[in-house]
C-alpha positions as CSV (number, residue, x, y, z in Angstrom):
1,X,-86.4,98.5,93.6
2,X,-90.0,98.2,92.4
3,X,-90.9,95.1,90.4
4,X,-91.6,95.7,86.7
5,X,-92.4,93.4,83.8
6,X,-90.9,95.8,81.2
7,X,-89.4,95.7,78.6
8,X,-91.9,93.5,77.0
9,X,-90.7,90.0,76.1
10,X,-91.4,88.2,72.9
11,X,-93.3,84.8,73.2
12,X,-90.3,82.7,72.2
13,X,-88.1,84.3,74.9
14,X,-90.8,83.7,77.5
15,X,-91.1,80.0,76.5
16,X,-87.4,79.5,76.5
17,X,-86.3,81.5,79.5
18,X,-89.2,81.1,81.9
19,X,-90.0,77.4,81.8
20,X,-91.5,77.6,85.2
21,X,-94.7,78.8,83.7
22,X,-95.0,75.6,81.7
23,X,-94.0,73.4,84.7
24,X,-97.2,74.7,86.4
25,X,-99.6,74.8,83.4
26,X,-98.4,71.7,81.5
27,X,-96.8,69.6,84.3
28,X,-96.8,66.4,82.2
29,X,-94.6,67.9,79.4
30,X,-91.9,65.6,80.4
31,X,-89.0,63.9,78.6
32,X,-91.1,60.8,78.2
33,X,-94.0,62.8,76.8
34,X,-91.7,64.5,74.3
35,X,-90.4,61.1,73.2
36,X,-94.0,60.0,72.8
37,X,-94.8,62.9,70.5
38,X,-91.6,62.4,68.5
39,X,-92.5,58.8,67.8
40,X,-95.2,60.2,65.6
41,X,-92.6,61.6,63.2
42,X,-92.7,60.8,59.5
43,X,-90.2,61.3,56.7
44,X,-90.5,62.2,53.0
45,X,-89.3,59.3,51.0
46,X,-87.9,61.5,48.2
47,X,-85.9,63.8,50.4
48,X,-82.4,63.2,51.6
49,X,-81.0,63.9,55.1
50,X,-78.2,66.4,55.3
51,X,-75.1,64.5,56.5
52,X,-73.3,65.6,59.7
53,X,-70.1,65.7,57.7
54,X,-71.6,68.3,55.4
55,X,-72.7,70.4,58.3
56,X,-69.3,70.2,60.0
57,X,-67.6,71.3,56.7
58,X,-69.3,74.6,57.0
59,X,-67.3,77.6,58.1
60,X,-70.4,79.4,59.4
61,X,-72.0,79.4,62.8
62,X,-74.7,76.8,62.5
63,X,-77.5,79.2,63.4
64,X,-76.4,81.6,60.7
65,X,-76.0,78.7,58.1
66,X,-79.6,77.5,58.7
67,X,-81.0,81.1,58.7
68,X,-79.5,81.5,55.2
69,X,-81.1,78.2,54.2
70,X,-84.4,79.5,55.6
71,X,-84.1,82.7,53.5
72,X,-83.2,80.6,50.4
73,X,-86.3,78.4,50.9
74,X,-88.5,81.6,50.9
75,X,-87.0,82.5,47.6
76,X,-87.8,79.1,46.2
77,X,-91.4,79.3,47.5
78,X,-91.7,82.7,45.8
79,X,-90.7,81.2,42.5
80,X,-87.0,82.1,42.3
81,X,-85.2,79.0,41.1
82,X,-81.9,80.8,40.9
83,X,-80.5,81.8,44.3
84,X,-79.8,85.4,45.2
85,X,-77.2,84.6,47.9
86,X,-76.5,88.3,48.6
87,X,-80.2,88.7,49.5
88,X,-80.2,85.5,51.5
89,X,-77.3,86.9,53.5
90,X,-78.9,90.2,54.1
91,X,-82.1,88.6,55.3
92,X,-80.2,86.1,57.5
93,X,-78.1,88.9,59.1
94,X,-81.1,91.0,59.8
95,X,-82.8,88.1,61.6
96,X,-79.6,87.0,63.4
97,X,-78.9,90.5,64.7
98,X,-81.5,89.8,67.3
99,X,-79.0,87.4,68.9
100,X,-76.1,89.2,70.6
101,X,-73.7,86.3,70.0
102,X,-74.4,85.9,66.3
103,X,-71.3,85.8,64.1
104,X,-72.1,87.8,61.0
105,X,-70.3,86.7,57.8
106,X,-69.3,88.9,54.9
107,X,-70.0,86.3,52.2
108,X,-71.3,82.8,51.7
109,X,-68.7,80.3,50.5
110,X,-69.5,77.6,47.8
111,X,-69.5,74.9,50.5
112,X,-72.0,76.8,52.6
113,X,-74.2,77.5,49.5
114,X,-74.4,73.8,48.8
115,X,-75.5,73.0,52.3
116,X,-78.0,75.9,52.4
117,X,-79.5,74.9,49.0
118,X,-79.9,71.3,50.2
119,X,-81.8,72.3,53.4
120,X,-83.8,75.0,51.5
121,X,-85.0,72.5,48.8
122,X,-86.0,70.1,51.5
123,X,-88.0,72.8,53.4
124,X,-89.6,74.1,50.2
125,X,-90.6,70.6,49.2
126,X,-92.1,69.9,52.6
127,X,-94.2,73.1,52.6
128,X,-95.2,72.5,48.9
129,X,-96.5,69.1,49.9
130,X,-98.5,70.6,52.8
131,X,-100.0,73.2,50.5
132,X,-101.0,70.6,48.0
133,X,-102.9,68.8,50.7
134,X,-104.7,71.9,51.8
135,X,-105.3,73.9,48.5
136,X,-108.1,76.0,50.0
137,X,-105.6,77.7,52.3
138,X,-102.8,80.2,51.6
139,X,-99.3,79.5,53.0
140,X,-98.6,82.4,55.2
141,X,-95.0,83.5,55.9
142,X,-94.3,84.9,59.4
143,X,-97.8,84.6,60.8
144,X,-98.5,87.0,63.7
145,X,-98.5,85.6,67.2
146,X,-100.6,87.8,69.4
147,X,-99.2,89.5,72.5
148,X,-100.8,89.2,76.0
149,X,-100.3,91.7,78.9
150,X,-96.5,92.2,79.1
151,X,-95.8,89.5,76.5
152,X,-95.1,91.2,73.2
153,X,-96.5,90.0,69.9
154,X,-94.2,87.9,67.8
155,X,-94.1,85.8,64.6
156,X,-94.2,82.2,63.7
157,X,-92.4,80.6,60.8
158,X,-95.4,79.7,58.6
159,X,-99.0,78.8,58.9
160,X,-101.6,77.1,56.7
161,X,-105.2,77.7,57.7
162,X,-105.3,77.0,61.4
163,X,-102.1,74.9,61.4
164,X,-99.0,76.5,62.8
165,X,-95.8,75.4,61.1
166,X,-92.5,75.8,62.9
167,X,-89.1,74.9,61.4
168,X,-86.1,73.6,63.4
169,X,-82.7,72.5,62.0
170,X,-81.2,70.8,65.1
171,X,-79.2,67.6,64.8
172,X,-81.4,66.0,67.4
173,X,-85.1,65.3,67.6
174,X,-87.6,68.0,68.7
175,X,-87.1,68.8,72.4
176,X,-89.2,70.1,75.3
177,X,-88.2,73.7,74.4
178,X,-89.7,73.3,71.0
179,X,-93.0,72.0,72.4
180,X,-93.0,74.8,75.0
181,X,-92.6,77.3,72.2
182,X,-95.5,76.1,70.1
183,X,-97.7,75.7,73.3
184,X,-96.9,79.3,74.1
185,X,-98.0,80.3,70.5
186,X,-101.2,78.3,70.8
187,X,-102.0,79.8,74.3
188,X,-101.6,83.3,73.0
189,X,-103.7,82.6,69.9
190,X,-106.4,81.1,72.2
191,X,-106.4,84.1,74.5
192,X,-106.7,86.4,71.5
193,X,-109.5,84.2,70.0
194,X,-111.5,84.5,73.3
195,X,-110.9,88.2,73.7
196,X,-110.9,89.5,70.1
197,X,-112.4,86.7,68.1
198,X,-109.2,86.1,66.1
199,X,-107.7,82.8,64.8
200,X,-106.9,80.0,67.2
201,X,-104.2,77.5,66.1
202,X,-105.8,74.1,66.0
203,X,-102.7,72.0,65.1
204,X,-99.0,72.3,64.7
205,X,-96.5,70.8,62.3
206,X,-92.9,70.7,63.3
207,X,-90.5,70.4,60.4
208,X,-86.8,69.6,60.4
209,X,-85.5,69.9,56.8
210,X,-82.0,69.0,57.9
211,X,-83.1,65.6,59.2
212,X,-86.1,65.1,56.9
213,X,-88.2,64.8,60.0
214,X,-91.9,65.9,60.5
215,X,-94.2,65.8,63.5
216,X,-97.9,66.7,63.1
217,X,-100.0,67.1,66.2
218,X,-103.3,68.7,67.2
219,X,-103.1,71.1,70.1
220,X,-106.1,69.2,71.7
221,X,-103.9,66.1,71.8
222,X,-100.9,68.0,73.2
223,X,-103.1,69.6,75.9
224,X,-104.8,66.3,76.8
225,X,-101.5,64.6,77.4
226,X,-99.6,67.5,79.1
227,X,-102.1,69.6,81.0
228,X,-103.1,67.2,83.8
229,X,-106.8,67.3,83.0
230,X,-107.2,71.0,82.8
231,X,-109.6,72.4,80.1
232,X,-108.5,75.1,77.7
233,X,-110.3,77.8,79.6
234,X,-108.7,76.6,82.9
235,X,-105.3,76.7,81.2
236,X,-106.0,80.3,80.1
237,X,-107.2,81.4,83.5
238,X,-104.1,79.9,85.2
239,X,-101.8,81.5,82.6
240,X,-103.5,84.9,83.1
241,X,-103.1,84.7,86.8
242,X,-99.4,83.8,86.5
243,X,-98.5,86.6,84.1
244,X,-100.9,89.1,85.5
245,X,-99.9,89.2,89.2
246,X,-96.8,89.0,91.4
247,X,-96.9,85.2,91.4
248,X,-94.6,85.2,88.4
249,X,-91.9,87.1,90.4
250,X,-91.5,84.0,92.6
251,X,-90.2,82.0,89.6
252,X,-86.4,81.8,90.1
253,X,-85.7,82.1,86.4
254,X,-87.8,85.2,85.8
255,X,-85.4,88.2,85.4
256,X,-86.0,91.6,83.8
């Protein structure tokens, strides 16, 4: 059967399911490097961590619970102090339908509402603080991530100027998969900036409102530490050669 790259894959899927690309381009994105980045984390003194007991008390699948919290935070950011839980559920279900194993609830119980409200308030406060420190920029919801060749375009969580903002609600610290994802988003923005004179992400902020945990990094620093001396243009050329020819087929994890 002939080799085909279709259907097109979204950037997050490529970053998650084809890590071999990053093993070649960013060979020093190791466990130790991830730990080094995570040591730069800060917390907000006036925000509280969501306890693990609270999380375990939820009847919802964790991905759905935090998707609801994300939707509620968007309401808060849009000025709605009173929660519209039916709307939160509709938004969360629409987003989670992209995942075949998602368990779709019919309602949000009071315990789950309390947890979602806690996380949503933390996230809204974090984003509000960032906006106060960059008043000249608009906080963008779901900023577009450009596509490239057979990689489809996608969406980030938020952006502020040339800062990409990604939200994670894991019980652990940010992992290599999280850094691969934001590096993929940067790389696609850089390719588009070169080819179409569009915006290139210059920095990234990773937020975990569940843990009250924030990491701010410039992409130049991430590249300097992980790319084994390659320049940005060399990274793009290598990336283009990998996704643009049959070399990608040799990666064992690449499947159509």
